[in-house]
matplotlib code that plots the C-alpha trace (Angstrom):
import matplotlib.pyplot as plt

x = [-78.4, -77.4, -78.8, -78.0, -76.1, -76.4, -74.7, -75.3, -72.8, -70.8, -67.7, -65.4, -68.1, -71.1, -73.2, -72.3, -74.3, -73.7, -76.1, -74.7, -75.1, -76.5, -73.3, -69.8, -69.0, -65.5, -64.8, -61.6, -60.0, -56.9, -56.0, -58.0, -61.1, -63.5, -63.2, -63.0, -65.5, -68.1, -67.4, -67.7, -71.0, -72.2, -71.4, -73.3, -76.3, -76.5, -75.9, -76.6, -73.3, -70.0, -66.9, -64.7, -65.4, -68.7, -68.6, -68.1, -70.5, -69.6, -70.2, -71.2, -74.2, -77.0, -75.5, -78.0, -75.9, -77.8, -77.3, -79.8, -79.7, -81.7, -81.3, -83.3, -85.5, -87.7, -90.6, -88.7, -86.4, -86.5, -85.5, -84.0, -82.9, -80.6, -80.2, -77.2, -78.3, -75.9, -77.4, -76.6, -73.6, -74.6, -76.5, -79.8, -81.2, -84.8, -87.0, -88.7, -87.0, -84.5, -84.6, -82.4, -79.6, -78.2, -74.7, -72.2, -68.5, -66.2, -62.5, -60.4, -57.0, -55.2, -56.2, -59.1, -62.6, -66.2, -69.0, -72.7, -74.9, -78.7, -79.2, -77.0, -76.9, -80.5, -83.3, -86.4, -86.4, -89.5, -89.9, -93.3, -91.6, -88.7, -86.4, -84.0, -80.6, -78.5, -75.3, -75.7, -73.3, -74.7, -71.9, -68.7, -65.7, -62.1, -60.4, -56.8, -55.3, -54.2, -57.7, -58.6, -55.7, -56.0, -58.9, -61.2, -64.8, -66.4, -64.3, -61.2, -59.3, -57.9, -55.0, -57.0, -60.2, -58.2, -56.4, -59.6, -61.5, -58.6, -58.4, -62.1, -62.0, -65.6, -67.6, -65.9, -62.5, -63.8, -65.5, -62.3, -60.3, -62.8, -62.8, -59.0, -58.9, -61.5, -59.3, -56.0, -54.1, -54.0, -54.6, -50.8, -50.5, -53.4, -53.5, -53.4, -53.5, -50.7, -50.3, -50.1, -46.7, -45.1, -42.9, -40.4, -42.0, -45.6, -47.3, -50.1, -50.3, -49.9, -51.7, -49.5, -49.7, -48.1, -45.8, -43.5, -40.5, -42.0, -44.4, -44.8, -46.4, -49.3, -47.8, -44.7, -46.7, -46.5, -48.7, -51.0, -51.5, -52.2, -54.9, -56.6, -56.3, -58.0, -60.8, -61.3, -61.3, -63.8, -66.1, -66.0, -66.4, -69.3, -71.1, -70.7, -72.0, -74.8, -76.0, -75.9, -78.0, -80.5, -80.9, -81.3, -84.0, -85.7, -85.6, -86.3, -83.2, -80.0, -79.6, -80.1, -77.7, -74.0, -72.4, -68.6, -67.2, -63.5, -61.1, -58.2, -59.1, -55.6, -53.7, -50.5, -51.3, -48.9, -50.1, -51.1, -53.2, -54.7, -56.0, -58.0, -59.1, -62.3, -63.8, -62.5, -64.6, -67.7, -66.6, -66.5, -70.3, -70.1, -67.3, -69.8, -71.9, -75.0, -77.8, -77.8, -80.3, -77.6, -76.9, -73.5, -72.8, -69.2, -68.4, -64.7, -62.1, -59.1, -56.0, -55.1, -55.5, -55.2, -58.4, -60.2, -58.7, -59.9, -63.4, -63.5, -64.5, -67.4, -68.6, -72.4, -73.8, -77.1, -75.3, -71.9, -70.6, -67.3, -67.2, -64.7, -64.0, -62.4, -61.4, -63.0, -61.8, -62.1, -65.0, -65.0, -67.4, -68.5, -69.4, -70.3, -67.7, -69.2, -67.8, -65.8, -63.0, -59.4, -57.7, -54.7, -53.5, -51.5, -54.6, -56.4, -53.5, -53.9, -57.7, -59.7, -59.9, -56.2, -55.4, -51.7, -50.2, -48.0, -47.7, -44.0, -41.7, -42.3, -39.1, -40.2, -43.6, -42.0, -39.6, -42.4, -44.5, -41.6, -41.1, -44.8, -45.0, -41.9, -43.4, -46.4, -44.2, -43.9, -40.1, -38.1, -34.4, -32.0, -30.5, -33.8, -34.5, -31.2, -31.7, -35.1, -33.7, -31.0, -33.7, -35.6, -32.5, -31.8, -35.2, -36.6, -35.5, -34.7, -37.9, -40.2, -43.3, -42.8, -39.6, -41.1, -43.4, -40.6, -38.0, -40.3, -41.5, -38.3, -36.1, -38.4, -38.1, -34.3, -33.1, -29.9, -30.2]
y = [85.9, 85.0, 81.6, 81.1, 82.4, 81.1, 82.2, 81.7, 82.9, 85.0, 84.0, 81.0, 78.6, 78.7, 77.7, 77.8, 77.8, 77.7, 77.3, 78.7, 77.8, 80.3, 80.6, 79.5, 79.0, 78.3, 78.4, 76.5, 75.9, 76.6, 80.1, 81.5, 79.3, 81.9, 82.2, 86.0, 86.1, 84.5, 87.1, 90.0, 88.6, 88.1, 91.7, 92.9, 90.7, 91.9, 95.6, 96.3, 98.0, 96.9, 96.8, 96.9, 96.4, 94.9, 91.2, 90.8, 88.6, 86.2, 87.3, 85.3, 83.8, 82.5, 83.8, 85.1, 86.3, 86.0, 86.2, 84.7, 85.2, 84.7, 86.2, 86.8, 89.9, 90.8, 89.1, 86.0, 84.9, 86.9, 85.7, 87.9, 87.6, 90.0, 89.7, 91.6, 94.5, 94.6, 97.8, 99.6, 97.5, 96.8, 94.6, 96.3, 96.2, 95.3, 98.3, 97.4, 98.4, 95.6, 93.5, 94.5, 92.0, 93.6, 94.9, 93.6, 93.9, 92.8, 92.4, 91.9, 90.2, 93.4, 95.2, 97.2, 97.0, 97.8, 98.4, 98.5, 99.8, 99.3, 102.4, 104.7, 103.2, 102.0, 104.6, 105.8, 109.0, 111.1, 113.9, 114.9, 115.8, 117.5, 114.7, 113.5, 112.1, 111.7, 112.5, 109.6, 106.9, 103.6, 101.9, 102.8, 101.8, 101.9, 101.0, 100.8, 99.9, 103.5, 104.7, 102.8, 104.3, 108.0, 110.4, 110.4, 111.2, 108.8, 108.8, 110.2, 107.1, 104.5, 106.6, 109.6, 107.8, 105.3, 108.0, 110.1, 107.2, 106.4, 110.0, 110.1, 106.7, 106.0, 103.1, 103.1, 102.5, 99.8, 98.1, 98.3, 96.7, 93.9, 93.2, 93.2, 90.8, 88.5, 88.5, 87.9, 84.8, 83.4, 84.5, 84.8, 87.1, 89.5, 92.6, 95.3, 99.0, 101.0, 104.7, 106.8, 108.0, 110.4, 109.1, 110.9, 112.6, 112.4, 115.2, 112.9, 110.8, 107.2, 104.3, 101.5, 97.9, 96.7, 93.7, 91.7, 93.6, 97.1, 99.5, 99.1, 102.0, 100.5, 101.8, 99.6, 96.5, 93.3, 92.8, 90.3, 92.6, 95.5, 93.6, 92.5, 96.0, 97.4, 94.9, 95.7, 99.4, 99.2, 97.0, 99.4, 102.4, 100.8, 99.7, 103.0, 104.9, 102.4, 103.0, 106.8, 106.5, 104.2, 106.8, 109.7, 107.8, 106.9, 103.2, 100.7, 98.5, 98.0, 95.5, 91.8, 90.4, 90.9, 89.2, 89.0, 88.4, 87.7, 86.9, 84.6, 84.8, 83.5, 86.2, 87.3, 85.3, 82.9, 79.3, 79.5, 82.5, 80.7, 78.1, 80.7, 83.4, 81.6, 81.0, 84.5, 86.0, 84.6, 85.9, 89.6, 89.6, 89.4, 92.0, 94.4, 94.3, 93.5, 91.3, 87.5, 87.8, 89.2, 86.6, 86.3, 84.7, 84.3, 83.6, 83.3, 81.9, 80.0, 78.2, 77.1, 73.5, 74.9, 77.0, 73.8, 72.0, 74.8, 74.2, 70.5, 71.0, 73.3, 72.3, 72.0, 70.6, 72.5, 75.8, 75.4, 74.3, 73.9, 74.3, 73.2, 74.9, 72.3, 72.3, 69.2, 69.0, 72.6, 73.5, 75.0, 73.1, 74.2, 71.3, 71.1, 69.1, 66.1, 67.1, 64.7, 65.5, 64.8, 65.1, 67.3, 69.8, 67.2, 65.1, 68.1, 68.8, 65.3, 65.5, 66.3, 69.9, 70.6, 67.4, 67.0, 63.6, 64.1, 66.8, 67.0, 68.7, 68.0, 66.0, 63.8, 63.3, 62.1, 59.8, 58.2, 57.8, 56.0, 53.8, 53.0, 52.0, 49.8, 48.0, 47.0, 45.3, 41.5, 41.2, 44.5, 44.1, 44.8, 47.7, 49.4, 48.9, 50.4, 53.4, 54.2, 53.7, 56.3, 58.8, 58.3, 58.8, 62.1, 63.7, 62.0, 62.3, 59.2, 59.7, 60.0, 57.6, 56.2, 54.4, 51.4, 50.6, 50.9, 49.0, 46.1, 45.5, 46.4, 44.2, 41.2, 42.0, 41.8, 45.2, 44.7, 46.5]
z = [170.9, 167.4, 166.4, 162.7, 159.7, 156.2, 153.0, 149.3, 146.6, 149.2, 151.1, 150.8, 149.5, 147.2, 150.3, 153.9, 157.2, 160.9, 163.8, 167.1, 170.7, 173.2, 175.3, 173.9, 170.3, 169.0, 165.3, 164.2, 160.8, 158.7, 157.7, 154.8, 155.2, 156.5, 160.3, 160.3, 157.5, 159.8, 162.6, 160.1, 158.9, 162.5, 163.4, 160.4, 161.1, 164.7, 164.1, 160.5, 160.2, 158.7, 161.0, 157.9, 154.2, 153.2, 152.3, 148.5, 146.6, 143.9, 140.4, 137.3, 135.6, 137.9, 141.1, 143.7, 146.7, 149.9, 153.7, 156.1, 159.8, 163.0, 166.4, 169.6, 170.1, 173.1, 171.4, 170.3, 167.5, 164.3, 160.8, 158.2, 154.6, 152.7, 148.9, 147.4, 145.2, 142.2, 141.0, 144.2, 145.0, 148.6, 151.1, 151.8, 155.3, 156.1, 156.1, 159.4, 162.6, 163.5, 166.6, 169.6, 170.0, 173.2, 173.5, 170.9, 171.3, 168.4, 169.2, 166.0, 165.9, 164.9, 168.2, 166.7, 168.2, 167.5, 170.0, 169.4, 172.3, 172.1, 174.3, 172.1, 168.6, 168.3, 168.1, 166.3, 164.4, 165.1, 162.5, 163.9, 167.2, 165.5, 166.5, 163.9, 164.9, 161.7, 163.7, 166.1, 165.0, 163.8, 165.9, 167.6, 165.6, 166.8, 163.5, 164.8, 168.2, 168.6, 168.2, 171.4, 173.4, 172.3, 172.5, 169.5, 168.5, 170.9, 174.1, 175.7, 175.0, 177.4, 178.7, 179.7, 180.8, 182.9, 184.8, 185.2, 186.6, 188.9, 190.2, 190.9, 192.6, 191.6, 190.2, 186.8, 188.2, 190.5, 187.6, 185.4, 188.2, 188.6, 184.9, 184.8, 187.7, 186.0, 182.8, 184.6, 183.7, 187.3, 191.0, 191.3, 188.3, 188.7, 186.5, 189.2, 188.3, 189.8, 190.3, 187.1, 186.0, 183.5, 180.8, 178.6, 175.6, 176.7, 178.7, 179.9, 183.1, 182.0, 183.7, 185.1, 186.2, 189.4, 188.8, 191.0, 189.5, 189.8, 188.1, 184.3, 182.3, 180.3, 177.0, 177.7, 178.6, 176.6, 173.5, 175.3, 178.3, 176.0, 174.2, 177.5, 178.9, 175.8, 176.0, 179.8, 179.1, 176.2, 178.1, 181.1, 178.9, 176.9, 180.1, 181.8, 178.8, 178.4, 182.0, 181.5, 178.3, 180.0, 182.8, 180.4, 178.5, 181.7, 180.9, 183.6, 183.1, 181.2, 178.4, 179.2, 176.6, 175.8, 172.7, 172.3, 168.9, 169.3, 166.5, 167.6, 171.3, 172.3, 170.3, 172.0, 175.1, 176.9, 177.0, 180.6, 179.8, 176.8, 179.3, 181.2, 178.8, 177.7, 181.1, 182.1, 179.3, 181.0, 184.3, 183.2, 183.5, 187.2, 187.1, 185.4, 188.5, 186.4, 187.4, 187.1, 184.3, 182.0, 179.3, 177.5, 174.2, 172.9, 169.3, 168.9, 166.5, 167.7, 166.6, 170.1, 171.4, 174.9, 174.4, 173.4, 176.5, 178.8, 177.6, 178.7, 182.4, 181.5, 178.1, 178.0, 174.7, 175.3, 175.4, 173.7, 170.3, 168.3, 164.6, 162.0, 158.7, 156.3, 152.7, 151.1, 147.5, 146.3, 148.6, 152.1, 154.5, 158.0, 160.3, 163.9, 165.9, 167.8, 171.2, 173.3, 175.8, 174.6, 178.0, 177.0, 174.4, 172.5, 172.0, 170.6, 168.2, 166.7, 166.7, 163.5, 164.8, 164.0, 162.1, 163.0, 162.6, 165.7, 168.4, 167.6, 165.0, 161.3, 161.3, 164.2, 162.7, 159.4, 161.2, 163.3, 160.1, 158.4, 161.5, 161.7, 158.0, 158.4, 161.4, 159.2, 156.7, 157.0, 156.8, 156.6, 156.2, 159.1, 157.0, 156.8, 160.5, 161.4, 159.0, 160.5, 164.0, 163.2, 162.0, 165.2, 167.3, 165.5, 166.3, 169.5, 173.0, 175.1, 177.1, 174.1, 174.5, 171.0, 171.9, 173.8, 170.9, 168.4, 170.3, 171.3, 167.7, 165.8, 168.0, 167.4, 163.7, 163.7, 165.0, 167.1, 170.4]

ax = plt.figure().add_subplot(projection="3d")
ax.plot(x, y, z, "-o")
ax.set_aspect("equal")
plt.show()
């Protein structure tokens, strides 16, 4: 599991660090403050590959760009330091063989993915035995959503593999169905694979989902369903190939750790699905059919108060953590949120995590702020009370909970009912 990342002269701040929990980690913050940056760095620290472009260091006098990281290996936690090499314009990896972090799956917000498999992407070259594997990929990158769906250099793609697994009726399709069920928004809305169909202009058999209103080809499914389907497929594909590699290498067991890096975990999902996706990610481990010893760590970014609310019944301070990226002056600061339940999504919206004044429209927030300031004045004029009352009437419903407070105080201050 990934324990710690620290940066100097790279990223959104001169210095930045984050110490992660062993199970669930949520990273929050406004756009442009470094949430995706942290996931990109985490992927590189765990796999020694870049999912996209390498992180760019700062330049100037007295800069010494550095990335420090710590994660678990079989023999315990390992610490590493990488100093940027300006001569070679890159981040050098340690010369020693890296530790094995387990399987790593990175789901990016644009629908692209990366997978790192310790049984297939992690090996020792042995020239004395005539074994050298320069063609073996350092990781499996699916740089566009379409590269997940169509055949490529690593796999047959979601469409062909799904139908092939379904035709064979074997363990892979059973596993895919179990993962889809685990990731479904609710028991009443399960993602159930239907029979493949042909569609106009495509010679392939196309996977489908069963819905209350009929069969829907997966290529015509909603964006949120497509993202979940792609995640379920890649996890099934990665685990199936991992098991085959373990058998070929005559190893005793599969990996004991799975790390999910997920950018905007709620992307494209309906609010009721946003409430379930985080616990569902933990549930896919059981859907893999792996042993209870398999550990899962999630590092995800989010803009959703419902994702935070969904964590309340299961948050464990020994295993979980929430982090805030904030702009303090002209510096980005990463701080660990002191966890306390808020009760509902509206309370999360007005917490320091999201920092909204009101869980309402901008106009309603401005009107309530004006009314609140007015109530604090010693003797506002009747004209000002009526003016603010008209503003509130224009933006608040009759059942809004602010009305009792306003009317009680304002009428005592001279507002005519």
